[in-house]
DRENVOMI-96425 format. One record per residue (C-alpha): residue number from 1; residue in one letter; x, y, z. Coordinates in steps of 0.5 Angstrom, whole numbers, always signed. Layout:
// DRENVOMI-96425
<pt><resi>NUM</resi><resn>a</resn><u>X</u><v>Y</v><w>Z</w></pt>
...
END
This chain:
// DRENVOMI-96425
<pt><resi>1</resi><resn>m</resn><u>+2</u><v>-49</v><w>-6</w></pt>
<pt><resi>2</resi><resn>r</resn><u>-2</u><v>-44</v><w>-10</w></pt>
<pt><resi>3</resi><resn>r</resn><u>+0</u><v>-45</v><w>-18</w></pt>
<pt><resi>4</resi><resn>i</resn><u>+4</u><v>-38</v><w>-20</w></pt>
<pt><resi>5</resi><resn>d</resn><u>+0</u><v>-36</v><w>-27</w></pt>
<pt><resi>6</resi><resn>t</resn><u>+5</u><v>-31</v><w>-30</w></pt>
<pt><resi>7</resi><resn>t</resn><u>+1</u><v>-30</v><w>-36</w></pt>
<pt><resi>8</resi><resn>v</resn><u>-4</u><v>-26</v><w>-32</w></pt>
<pt><resi>9</resi><resn>p</resn><u>-1</u><v>-19</v><w>-30</w></pt>
<pt><resi>10</resi><resn>h</resn><u>-1</u><v>-18</v><w>-23</w></pt>
<pt><resi>11</resi><resn>p</resn><u>-2</u><v>-11</v><w>-20</w></pt>
<pt><resi>12</resi><resn>a</resn><u>+5</u><v>-11</v><w>-15</w></pt>
<pt><resi>13</resi><resn>r</resn><u>+9</u><v>-14</v><w>-21</w></pt>
<pt><resi>14</resi><resn>v</resn><u>+6</u><v>-8</v><w>-26</w></pt>
<pt><resi>15</resi><resn>w</resn><u>+8</u><v>-3</v><w>-20</w></pt>
<pt><resi>16</resi><resn>d</resn><u>+15</u><v>-6</v><w>-20</w></pt>
<pt><resi>17</resi><resn>y</resn><u>+16</u><v>-5</v><w>-27</w></pt>
<pt><resi>18</resi><resn>w</resn><u>+14</u><v>+2</v><w>-27</w></pt>
<pt><resi>19</resi><resn>l</resn><u>+19</u><v>+3</v><w>-21</w></pt>
<pt><resi>20</resi><resn>g</resn><u>+24</u><v>+0</v><w>-26</w></pt>
<pt><resi>21</resi><resn>g</resn><u>+25</u><v>-7</v><w>-22</w></pt>
<pt><resi>22</resi><resn>t</resn><u>+26</u><v>-14</v><w>-25</w></pt>
<pt><resi>23</resi><resn>d</resn><u>+21</u><v>-18</v><w>-21</w></pt>
<pt><resi>24</resi><resn>n</resn><u>+16</u><v>-18</v><w>-27</w></pt>
<pt><resi>25</resi><resn>y</resn><u>+14</u><v>-22</v><w>-33</w></pt>
<pt><resi>26</resi><resn>p</resn><u>+12</u><v>-21</v><w>-40</w></pt>
<pt><resi>27</resi><resn>s</resn><u>+5</u><v>-20</v><w>-39</w></pt>
<pt><resi>28</resi><resn>d</resn><u>+6</u><v>-15</v><w>-33</w></pt>
<pt><resi>29</resi><resn>r</resn><u>+11</u><v>-11</v><w>-38</w></pt>
<pt><resi>30</resi><resn>e</resn><u>+6</u><v>-11</v><w>-44</w></pt>
<pt><resi>31</resi><resn>i</resn><u>+0</u><v>-8</v><w>-40</w></pt>
<pt><resi>32</resi><resn>g</resn><u>+5</u><v>-4</v><w>-36</w></pt>
<pt><resi>33</resi><resn>d</resn><u>+7</u><v>-1</v><w>-43</w></pt>
<pt><resi>34</resi><resn>l</resn><u>+0</u><v>-1</v><w>-46</w></pt>
<pt><resi>35</resi><resn>i</resn><u>-3</u><v>+4</v><w>-40</w></pt>
<pt><resi>36</resi><resn>v</resn><u>+3</u><v>+8</v><w>-40</w></pt>
<pt><resi>37</resi><resn>r</resn><u>+1</u><v>+10</v><w>-47</w></pt>
<pt><resi>38</resi><resn>v</resn><u>-6</u><v>+11</v><w>-45</w></pt>
<pt><resi>39</resi><resn>m</resn><u>-3</u><v>+15</v><w>-39</w></pt>
<pt><resi>40</resi><resn>p</resn><u>+4</u><v>+17</v><w>-40</w></pt>
<pt><resi>41</resi><resn>g</resn><u>+5</u><v>+20</v><w>-32</w></pt>
<pt><resi>42</resi><resn>l</resn><u>+3</u><v>+13</v><w>-29</w></pt>
<pt><resi>43</resi><resn>p</resn><u>+10</u><v>+11</v><w>-27</w></pt>
<pt><resi>44</resi><resn>i</resn><u>+10</u><v>+18</v><w>-23</w></pt>
<pt><resi>45</resi><resn>i</resn><u>+4</u><v>+16</v><w>-19</w></pt>
<pt><resi>46</resi><resn>a</resn><u>+8</u><v>+9</v><w>-17</w></pt>
<pt><resi>47</resi><resn>r</resn><u>+14</u><v>+13</v><w>-15</w></pt>
<pt><resi>48</resi><resn>a</resn><u>+10</u><v>+19</v><w>-12</w></pt>
<pt><resi>49</resi><resn>e</resn><u>+7</u><v>+13</v><w>-8</w></pt>
<pt><resi>50</resi><resn>r</resn><u>+13</u><v>+10</v><w>-6</w></pt>
<pt><resi>51</resi><resn>q</resn><u>+16</u><v>+17</v><w>-3</w></pt>
<pt><resi>52</resi><resn>f</resn><u>+9</u><v>+18</v><w>+1</w></pt>
<pt><resi>53</resi><resn>i</resn><u>+10</u><v>+11</v><w>+4</w></pt>
<pt><resi>54</resi><resn>g</resn><u>+17</u><v>+13</v><w>+6</w></pt>
<pt><resi>55</resi><resn>r</resn><u>+14</u><v>+20</v><w>+9</w></pt>
<pt><resi>56</resi><resn>v</resn><u>+9</u><v>+16</v><w>+13</w></pt>
<pt><resi>57</resi><resn>v</resn><u>+13</u><v>+11</v><w>+16</w></pt>
<pt><resi>58</resi><resn>r</resn><u>+18</u><v>+16</v><w>+18</w></pt>
<pt><resi>59</resi><resn>f</resn><u>+13</u><v>+20</v><w>+21</w></pt>
<pt><resi>60</resi><resn>l</resn><u>+10</u><v>+14</v><w>+25</w></pt>
<pt><resi>61</resi><resn>a</resn><u>+16</u><v>+11</v><w>+27</w></pt>
<pt><resi>62</resi><resn>g</resn><u>+19</u><v>+18</v><w>+29</w></pt>
<pt><resi>63</resi><resn>r</resn><u>+14</u><v>+23</v><w>+32</w></pt>
<pt><resi>64</resi><resn>a</resn><u>+8</u><v>+18</v><w>+33</w></pt>
<pt><resi>65</resi><resn>k</resn><u>+13</u><v>+13</v><w>+36</w></pt>
<pt><resi>66</resi><resn>i</resn><u>+10</u><v>+7</v><w>+33</w></pt>
<pt><resi>67</resi><resn>d</resn><u>+14</u><v>+1</v><w>+33</w></pt>
<pt><resi>68</resi><resn>q</resn><u>+9</u><v>-4</v><w>+30</w></pt>
<pt><resi>69</resi><resn>f</resn><u>+7</u><v>-4</v><w>+23</w></pt>
<pt><resi>70</resi><resn>l</resn><u>+2</u><v>-8</v><w>+19</w></pt>
<pt><resi>71</resi><resn>d</resn><u>+3</u><v>-7</v><w>+11</w></pt>
<pt><resi>72</resi><resn>v</resn><u>-3</u><v>-10</v><w>+7</w></pt>
<pt><resi>73</resi><resn>g</resn><u>-2</u><v>-10</v><w>+0</w></pt>
<pt><resi>74</resi><resn>t</resn><u>+6</u><v>-11</v><w>+0</w></pt>
<pt><resi>75</resi><resn>g</resn><u>+8</u><v>-11</v><w>-7</w></pt>
<pt><resi>76</resi><resn>n</resn><u>+14</u><v>-13</v><w>-10</w></pt>
<pt><resi>77</resi><resn>p</resn><u>+20</u><v>-11</v><w>-5</w></pt>
<pt><resi>78</resi><resn>t</resn><u>+24</u><v>-5</v><w>-8</w></pt>
<pt><resi>79</resi><resn>v</resn><u>+28</u><v>+1</v><w>-4</w></pt>
<pt><resi>80</resi><resn>n</resn><u>+26</u><v>+4</v><w>+2</w></pt>
<pt><resi>81</resi><resn>n</resn><u>+21</u><v>-2</v><w>+4</w></pt>
<pt><resi>82</resi><resn>t</resn><u>+17</u><v>-1</v><w>+10</w></pt>
<pt><resi>83</resi><resn>h</resn><u>+21</u><v>-5</v><w>+15</w></pt>
<pt><resi>84</resi><resn>e</resn><u>+27</u><v>-1</v><w>+12</w></pt>
<pt><resi>85</resi><resn>v</resn><u>+25</u><v>+6</v><w>+14</w></pt>
<pt><resi>86</resi><resn>a</resn><u>+22</u><v>+4</v><w>+20</w></pt>
<pt><resi>87</resi><resn>q</resn><u>+28</u><v>+0</v><w>+23</w></pt>
<pt><resi>88</resi><resn>r</resn><u>+32</u><v>+6</v><w>+21</w></pt>
<pt><resi>89</resi><resn>v</resn><u>+29</u><v>+10</v><w>+26</w></pt>
<pt><resi>90</resi><resn>n</resn><u>+28</u><v>+5</v><w>+31</w></pt>
<pt><resi>91</resi><resn>p</resn><u>+32</u><v>-2</v><w>+30</w></pt>
<pt><resi>92</resi><resn>a</resn><u>+27</u><v>-6</v><w>+34</w></pt>
<pt><resi>93</resi><resn>a</resn><u>+21</u><v>-4</v><w>+30</w></pt>
<pt><resi>94</resi><resn>k</resn><u>+17</u><v>-10</v><w>+28</w></pt>
<pt><resi>95</resi><resn>i</resn><u>+13</u><v>-11</v><w>+21</w></pt>
<pt><resi>96</resi><resn>v</resn><u>+8</u><v>-16</v><w>+18</w></pt>
<pt><resi>97</resi><resn>y</resn><u>+7</u><v>-16</v><w>+11</w></pt>
<pt><resi>98</resi><resn>v</resn><u>+1</u><v>-18</v><w>+7</w></pt>
<pt><resi>99</resi><resn>d</resn><u>+0</u><v>-20</v><w>+0</w></pt>
<pt><resi>100</resi><resn>n</resn><u>-4</u><v>-25</v><w>-4</w></pt>
<pt><resi>101</resi><resn>d</resn><u>+1</u><v>-26</v><w>-10</w></pt>
<pt><resi>102</resi><resn>p</resn><u>+6</u><v>-32</v><w>-9</w></pt>
<pt><resi>103</resi><resn>i</resn><u>+11</u><v>-29</v><w>-13</w></pt>
<pt><resi>104</resi><resn>v</resn><u>+11</u><v>-23</v><w>-8</w></pt>
<pt><resi>105</resi><resn>l</resn><u>+12</u><v>-27</v><w>-2</w></pt>
<pt><resi>106</resi><resn>i</resn><u>+17</u><v>-31</v><w>-5</w></pt>
<pt><resi>107</resi><resn>h</resn><u>+21</u><v>-25</v><w>-7</w></pt>
<pt><resi>108</resi><resn>a</resn><u>+19</u><v>-22</v><w>+0</w></pt>
<pt><resi>109</resi><resn>r</resn><u>+22</u><v>-28</v><w>+4</w></pt>
<pt><resi>110</resi><resn>a</resn><u>+28</u><v>-28</v><w>+0</w></pt>
<pt><resi>111</resi><resn>m</resn><u>+30</u><v>-21</v><w>+0</w></pt>
<pt><resi>112</resi><resn>l</resn><u>+26</u><v>-17</v><w>+6</w></pt>
<pt><resi>113</resi><resn>r</resn><u>+31</u><v>-18</v><w>+12</w></pt>
<pt><resi>114</resi><resn>g</resn><u>+30</u><v>-14</v><w>+18</w></pt>
<pt><resi>115</resi><resn>t</resn><u>+35</u><v>-12</v><w>+24</w></pt>
<pt><resi>116</resi><resn>p</resn><u>+37</u><v>-17</v><w>+29</w></pt>
<pt><resi>117</resi><resn>e</resn><u>+33</u><v>-13</v><w>+34</w></pt>
<pt><resi>118</resi><resn>g</resn><u>+27</u><v>-12</v><w>+30</w></pt>
<pt><resi>119</resi><resn>r</resn><u>+23</u><v>-17</v><w>+26</w></pt>
<pt><resi>120</resi><resn>t</resn><u>+20</u><v>-18</v><w>+19</w></pt>
<pt><resi>121</resi><resn>d</resn><u>+15</u><v>-23</v><w>+18</w></pt>
<pt><resi>122</resi><resn>y</resn><u>+10</u><v>-25</v><w>+12</w></pt>
<pt><resi>123</resi><resn>i</resn><u>+3</u><v>-27</v><w>+11</w></pt>
<pt><resi>124</resi><resn>d</resn><u>+0</u><v>-30</v><w>+5</w></pt>
<pt><resi>125</resi><resn>a</resn><u>-7</u><v>-27</v><w>+5</w></pt>
<pt><resi>126</resi><resn>d</resn><u>-12</u><v>-23</v><w>+2</w></pt>
<pt><resi>127</resi><resn>l</resn><u>-15</u><v>-16</v><w>+4</w></pt>
<pt><resi>128</resi><resn>r</resn><u>-22</u><v>-18</v><w>+2</w></pt>
<pt><resi>129</resi><resn>d</resn><u>-22</u><v>-24</v><w>+8</w></pt>
<pt><resi>130</resi><resn>p</resn><u>-19</u><v>-20</v><w>+14</w></pt>
<pt><resi>131</resi><resn>e</resn><u>-20</u><v>-25</v><w>+19</w></pt>
<pt><resi>132</resi><resn>p</resn><u>-14</u><v>-29</v><w>+17</w></pt>
<pt><resi>133</resi><resn>i</resn><u>-9</u><v>-23</v><w>+17</w></pt>
<pt><resi>134</resi><resn>l</resn><u>-11</u><v>-21</v><w>+24</w></pt>
<pt><resi>135</resi><resn>q</resn><u>-10</u><v>-28</v><w>+27</w></pt>
<pt><resi>136</resi><resn>a</resn><u>-3</u><v>-29</v><w>+23</w></pt>
<pt><resi>137</resi><resn>a</resn><u>-1</u><v>-22</v><w>+25</w></pt>
<pt><resi>138</resi><resn>t</resn><u>-1</u><v>-24</v><w>+33</w></pt>
<pt><resi>139</resi><resn>d</resn><u>+5</u><v>-28</v><w>+32</w></pt>
<pt><resi>140</resi><resn>t</resn><u>+9</u><v>-22</v><w>+31</w></pt>
<pt><resi>141</resi><resn>l</resn><u>+5</u><v>-16</v><w>+33</w></pt>
<pt><resi>142</resi><resn>c</resn><u>+2</u><v>-14</v><w>+40</w></pt>
<pt><resi>143</resi><resn>f</resn><u>-5</u><v>-12</v><w>+39</w></pt>
<pt><resi>144</resi><resn>a</resn><u>-5</u><v>-9</v><w>+46</w></pt>
<pt><resi>145</resi><resn>r</resn><u>+0</u><v>-3</v><w>+44</w></pt>
<pt><resi>146</resi><resn>p</resn><u>-1</u><v>+2</v><w>+38</w></pt>
<pt><resi>147</resi><resn>i</resn><u>+0</u><v>-1</v><w>+31</w></pt>
<pt><resi>148</resi><resn>g</resn><u>+1</u><v>+3</v><w>+24</w></pt>
<pt><resi>149</resi><resn>l</resn><u>-4</u><v>+0</v><w>+19</w></pt>
<pt><resi>150</resi><resn>m</resn><u>-1</u><v>+1</v><w>+12</w></pt>
<pt><resi>151</resi><resn>l</resn><u>-6</u><v>+0</v><w>+6</w></pt>
<pt><resi>152</resi><resn>m</resn><u>-2</u><v>+3</v><w>+0</w></pt>
<pt><resi>153</resi><resn>g</resn><u>-5</u><v>+2</v><w>-7</w></pt>
<pt><resi>154</resi><resn>v</resn><u>-9</u><v>-4</v><w>-5</w></pt>
<pt><resi>155</resi><resn>l</resn><u>-16</u><v>-2</v><w>-3</w></pt>
<pt><resi>156</resi><resn>d</resn><u>-17</u><v>+0</v><w>-11</w></pt>
<pt><resi>157</resi><resn>f</resn><u>-17</u><v>-7</v><w>-12</w></pt>
<pt><resi>158</resi><resn>v</resn><u>-23</u><v>-8</v><w>-8</w></pt>
<pt><resi>159</resi><resn>t</resn><u>-28</u><v>-6</v><w>-13</w></pt>
<pt><resi>160</resi><resn>d</resn><u>-34</u><v>-7</v><w>-8</w></pt>
<pt><resi>161</resi><resn>d</resn><u>-35</u><v>-1</v><w>-4</w></pt>
<pt><resi>162</resi><resn>t</resn><u>-39</u><v>-5</v><w>+2</w></pt>
<pt><resi>163</resi><resn>l</resn><u>-33</u><v>-10</v><w>+2</w></pt>
<pt><resi>164</resi><resn>a</resn><u>-28</u><v>-5</v><w>+2</w></pt>
<pt><resi>165</resi><resn>h</resn><u>-31</u><v>-1</v><w>+8</w></pt>
<pt><resi>166</resi><resn>d</resn><u>-33</u><v>-8</v><w>+11</w></pt>
<pt><resi>167</resi><resn>a</resn><u>-26</u><v>-11</v><w>+11</w></pt>
<pt><resi>168</resi><resn>l</resn><u>-22</u><v>-4</v><w>+13</w></pt>
<pt><resi>169</resi><resn>g</resn><u>-27</u><v>-4</v><w>+19</w></pt>
<pt><resi>170</resi><resn>v</resn><u>-25</u><v>-11</v><w>+21</w></pt>
<pt><resi>171</resi><resn>l</resn><u>-18</u><v>-9</v><w>+21</w></pt>
<pt><resi>172</resi><resn>v</resn><u>-19</u><v>-2</v><w>+24</w></pt>
<pt><resi>173</resi><resn>d</resn><u>-23</u><v>-5</v><w>+30</w></pt>
<pt><resi>174</resi><resn>a</resn><u>-18</u><v>-10</v><w>+32</w></pt>
<pt><resi>175</resi><resn>l</resn><u>-13</u><v>-4</v><w>+33</w></pt>
<pt><resi>176</resi><resn>p</resn><u>-12</u><v>-1</v><w>+40</w></pt>
<pt><resi>177</resi><resn>p</resn><u>-13</u><v>+6</v><w>+41</w></pt>
<pt><resi>178</resi><resn>g</resn><u>-7</u><v>+10</v><w>+39</w></pt>
<pt><resi>179</resi><resn>s</resn><u>-6</u><v>+7</v><w>+33</w></pt>
<pt><resi>180</resi><resn>y</resn><u>-5</u><v>+10</v><w>+26</w></pt>
<pt><resi>181</resi><resn>v</resn><u>-8</u><v>+8</v><w>+19</w></pt>
<pt><resi>182</resi><resn>g</resn><u>-5</u><v>+10</v><w>+13</w></pt>
<pt><resi>183</resi><resn>i</resn><u>-8</u><v>+10</v><w>+6</w></pt>
<pt><resi>184</resi><resn>a</resn><u>-6</u><v>+11</v><w>-1</w></pt>
<pt><resi>185</resi><resn>h</resn><u>-11</u><v>+10</v><w>-7</w></pt>
<pt><resi>186</resi><resn>s</resn><u>-12</u><v>+12</v><w>-14</w></pt>
<pt><resi>187</resi><resn>v</resn><u>-17</u><v>+17</v><w>-16</w></pt>
<pt><resi>188</resi><resn>v</resn><u>-22</u><v>+19</v><w>-21</w></pt>
<pt><resi>189</resi><resn>s</resn><u>-19</u><v>+24</v><w>-27</w></pt>
<pt><resi>190</resi><resn>p</resn><u>-20</u><v>+23</v><w>-35</w></pt>
<pt><resi>191</resi><resn>e</resn><u>-13</u><v>+20</v><w>-35</w></pt>
<pt><resi>192</resi><resn>m</resn><u>-14</u><v>+15</v><w>-30</w></pt>
<pt><resi>193</resi><resn>d</resn><u>-21</u><v>+13</v><w>-32</w></pt>
<pt><resi>194</resi><resn>l</resn><u>-17</u><v>+11</v><w>-39</w></pt>
<pt><resi>195</resi><resn>a</resn><u>-12</u><v>+8</v><w>-35</w></pt>
<pt><resi>196</resi><resn>a</resn><u>-17</u><v>+4</v><w>-31</w></pt>
<pt><resi>197</resi><resn>a</resn><u>-21</u><v>+2</v><w>-37</w></pt>
<pt><resi>198</resi><resn>a</resn><u>-15</u><v>-1</v><w>-40</w></pt>
<pt><resi>199</resi><resn>w</resn><u>-12</u><v>-5</v><w>-34</w></pt>
<pt><resi>200</resi><resn>n</resn><u>-19</u><v>-8</v><w>-33</w></pt>
<pt><resi>201</resi><resn>a</resn><u>-20</u><v>-10</v><w>-40</w></pt>
<pt><resi>202</resi><resn>s</resn><u>-13</u><v>-14</v><w>-39</w></pt>
<pt><resi>203</resi><resn>g</resn><u>-16</u><v>-19</v><w>-35</w></pt>
<pt><resi>204</resi><resn>a</resn><u>-12</u><v>-17</v><w>-29</w></pt>
<pt><resi>205</resi><resn>t</resn><u>-15</u><v>-16</v><w>-22</w></pt>
<pt><resi>206</resi><resn>a</resn><u>-20</u><v>-11</v><w>-23</w></pt>
<pt><resi>207</resi><resn>i</resn><u>-19</u><v>-4</v><w>-20</w></pt>
<pt><resi>208</resi><resn>r</resn><u>-24</u><v>+1</v><w>-18</w></pt>
<pt><resi>209</resi><resn>l</resn><u>-22</u><v>+9</v><w>-18</w></pt>
<pt><resi>210</resi><resn>r</resn><u>-26</u><v>+13</v><w>-13</w></pt>
<pt><resi>211</resi><resn>t</resn><u>-26</u><v>+20</v><w>-11</w></pt>
<pt><resi>212</resi><resn>p</resn><u>-22</u><v>+24</v><w>-6</w></pt>
<pt><resi>213</resi><resn>e</resn><u>-29</u><v>+25</v><w>-2</w></pt>
<pt><resi>214</resi><resn>q</resn><u>-30</u><v>+17</v><w>-2</w></pt>
<pt><resi>215</resi><resn>v</resn><u>-22</u><v>+16</v><w>+0</w></pt>
<pt><resi>216</resi><resn>a</resn><u>-23</u><v>+21</v><w>+6</w></pt>
<pt><resi>217</resi><resn>a</resn><u>-30</u><v>+17</v><w>+8</w></pt>
<pt><resi>218</resi><resn>m</resn><u>-25</u><v>+11</v><w>+9</w></pt>
<pt><resi>219</resi><resn>f</resn><u>-22</u><v>+14</v><w>+15</w></pt>
<pt><resi>220</resi><resn>d</resn><u>-29</u><v>+15</v><w>+18</w></pt>
<pt><resi>221</resi><resn>g</resn><u>-29</u><v>+14</v><w>+26</w></pt>
<pt><resi>222</resi><resn>l</resn><u>-22</u><v>+16</v><w>+26</w></pt>
<pt><resi>223</resi><resn>q</resn><u>-18</u><v>+23</v><w>+27</w></pt>
<pt><resi>224</resi><resn>l</resn><u>-16</u><v>+25</v><w>+20</w></pt>
<pt><resi>225</resi><resn>l</resn><u>-9</u><v>+29</v><w>+21</w></pt>
<pt><resi>226</resi><resn>p</resn><u>-7</u><v>+35</v><w>+17</w></pt>
<pt><resi>227</resi><resn>p</resn><u>-7</u><v>+36</v><w>+11</w></pt>
<pt><resi>228</resi><resn>g</resn><u>-13</u><v>+31</v><w>+10</w></pt>
<pt><resi>229</resi><resn>v</resn><u>-13</u><v>+27</v><w>+4</w></pt>
<pt><resi>230</resi><resn>v</resn><u>-9</u><v>+30</v><w>-1</w></pt>
<pt><resi>231</resi><resn>s</resn><u>-5</u><v>+29</v><w>-8</w></pt>
<pt><resi>232</resi><resn>l</resn><u>+1</u><v>+24</v><w>-5</w></pt>
<pt><resi>233</resi><resn>p</resn><u>+6</u><v>+29</v><w>-6</w></pt>
<pt><resi>234</resi><resn>q</resn><u>+2</u><v>+35</v><w>-2</w></pt>
<pt><resi>235</resi><resn>w</resn><u>+2</u><v>+30</v><w>+4</w></pt>
<pt><resi>236</resi><resn>h</resn><u>+8</u><v>+33</v><w>+9</w></pt>
<pt><resi>237</resi><resn>p</resn><u>+13</u><v>+34</v><w>+3</w></pt>
<pt><resi>238</resi><resn>e</resn><u>+20</u><v>+34</v><w>+5</w></pt>
<pt><resi>239</resi><resn>p</resn><u>+27</u><v>+36</v><w>+2</w></pt>
<pt><resi>240</resi><resn>g</resn><u>+27</u><v>+32</v><w>-4</w></pt>
<pt><resi>241</resi><resn>t</resn><u>+20</u><v>+30</v><w>-5</w></pt>
<pt><resi>242</resi><resn>d</resn><u>+18</u><v>+30</v><w>-12</w></pt>
<pt><resi>243</resi><resn>y</resn><u>+12</u><v>+32</v><w>-16</w></pt>
<pt><resi>244</resi><resn>t</resn><u>+10</u><v>+38</v><w>-11</w></pt>
<pt><resi>245</resi><resn>d</resn><u>+9</u><v>+42</v><w>-17</w></pt>
<pt><resi>246</resi><resn>r</resn><u>+4</u><v>+38</v><w>-21</w></pt>
<pt><resi>247</resi><resn>q</resn><u>-3</u><v>+34</v><w>-19</w></pt>
<pt><resi>248</resi><resn>v</resn><u>-2</u><v>+27</v><w>-18</w></pt>
<pt><resi>249</resi><resn>w</resn><u>-8</u><v>+22</v><w>-19</w></pt>
<pt><resi>250</resi><resn>q</resn><u>-6</u><v>+18</v><w>-13</w></pt>
<pt><resi>251</resi><resn>y</resn><u>-9</u><v>+21</v><w>-6</w></pt>
<pt><resi>252</resi><resn>g</resn><u>-8</u><v>+19</v><w>+1</w></pt>
<pt><resi>253</resi><resn>g</resn><u>-8</u><v>+21</v><w>+8</w></pt>
<pt><resi>254</resi><resn>v</resn><u>-6</u><v>+19</v><w>+15</w></pt>
<pt><resi>255</resi><resn>a</resn><u>-11</u><v>+18</v><w>+21</w></pt>
<pt><resi>256</resi><resn>y</resn><u>-11</u><v>+17</v><w>+29</w></pt>
<pt><resi>257</resi><resn>k</resn><u>-15</u><v>+12</v><w>+32</w></pt>
<pt><resi>258</resi><resn>p</resn><u>-17</u><v>+15</v><w>+39</w></pt>
END
């Protein structure tokens, strides 16, 4: 079993701290507070991403009739997780979560319980090595039917552009026609540049900001749905969607695999 090192901040646990969660440690809170001093609006990005995930899953499970989800880069369990949103729409939905932090997986296995009709499973794996993800996911998901691939705030931590595109390509190539891909990614801005520099100086898993155009390029070969790659609150806002009146430096979109 891998040793859990709580002295090094981890993205999932820092994100949990910004969302008001309790599954974090002093190292996570220390860097979280430091980054908020540099960029006070950072917790807004965390909340906007959580709302974006909910809207994407509702769209996929509802209008798109997707009943299988592969959520890579799960993060610590919080409210309105992928399986909760999907199974409210379709109680028989199946979800596989993937993360490489053993603390995240311990909490996930303890807390993320799906409906009796559906299924929720967890894989200890790293996006940068996608083949084991696909092999393990076949225990739960049927790759002969459409799947919703969720990559929310995880490609940021694959700093090598070639590796990020290659890993994403392996996952997308394995999806059957009719599948969808949802991506959220932090983008460059003066404020985010400062926050990323503080994060990378902490010794935590390094982050790589990309431009909106670079994020859009991750959907190459797929049919990007309107409104394209946009600031997260601008993607199909619903009544109650926060921050639609401001720029949020986390962009995202959803694409269809024909």
